[in-house]
C-alpha positions in Angstrom: -0.3 0.2 0.1 2.9 2.6 0.9 4.1 1.7 -2.5 1.0 2.9 -4.1 0.6 6.1 -2.1 4.0 7.2 -2.8 3.2 6.7 -6.3 0.0 8.9 -6.0 1.6 11.7 -3.9 3.4 13.7 -6.8 -0.1 14.7 -8.2 -1.9 15.5 -5.1 -1.7 19.8 -4.4 -0.7 21.2 -1.3 -3.9 22.1 -0.3 -5.1 18.0 -0.7 -7.9 16.5 1.0 -8.9 12.9 0.1 -10.7 10.7 1.9 -10.3 6.3 2.1 -12.4 3.6 2.9 -11.2 0.5 4.5 -12.8 -2.4 6.3 -11.0 -4.3 9.1 -11.2 -8.2 8.8 -10.7 -11.2 11.2 -8.6 -14.0 10.6 -7.9 -16.7 13.3 -9.7 -14.7 15.8 -7.6 -12.1 15.6 -8.7 -8.3 14.1 -6.9 -7.1 11.2 -6.7 -3.4 12.1 -6.5 -2.3 8.3 -7.1 1.7 9.5 -4.3 2.1 11.8 -2.1 0.8 8.8 -3.5 3.0 6.7 -3.2 5.9 9.2 0.8 5.2 10.1 1.4 4.8 6.2 -0.3 8.3 5.5 1.4 10.4 8.5 5.0 8.5 7.6 4.7 10.2 4.5 4.3 13.8 5.9 0.3 14.1 5.9 -2.3 14.6 8.7 -4.8 11.5 8.9 -7.6 10.4 11.1 -10.4 8.3 11.2 -13.5 10.3 9.7 -16.3 7.8 10.4 -17.1 4.2 11.0 -19.6 2.1 10.9 -20.1 -1.9 11.8 -21.0 -4.3 9.0 -22.0 -8.4 9.3 -21.3 -11.1 6.9 -18.8 -9.1 4.4 -17.5 -12.3 2.5 -19.1 -14.7 4.7 -20.4 -17.8 3.1 -23.3 -17.5 5.0 -25.1 -14.1 4.8 -27.4 -14.6 8.1 -23.5 -15.0 9.7 -24.0 -12.9 12.9 -20.4 -14.5 14.3 -17.0 -12.6 15.4 -15.5 -13.9 11.7 -19.2 -12.3 10.6 -18.5 -8.6 12.0 -16.0 -6.1 10.3 -15.7 -2.3 11.2 -15.4 -0.2 7.6 -13.7 3.2 8.1 -13.6 6.4 6.3 -10.1 7.9 7.0 -9.5 11.6 6.0 -6.1 12.3 4.7 -5.3 15.8 4.0 -2.0 18.3 3.9 -2.0 22.1 4.2 1.3 23.3 2.9 1.5 27.1 2.9 
């Protein structure tokens, strides 16, 4: 992801503001914190980033659309990324 973002940065203006939608996932009873990784990457690249909003979703990718267990619950995050260079 970081390489993709690095290639995108030259096209962004000094007053850039954008939003990225990511979904955390679960694997082997652990939550994969995708939103934290995305925020860390953008901050490392010199931008500001924060969670703008979130919502819990169920049965994303589950074989059973009625599944409600741990593996069926996922948090979707809207991440705001910006820089204000003057």
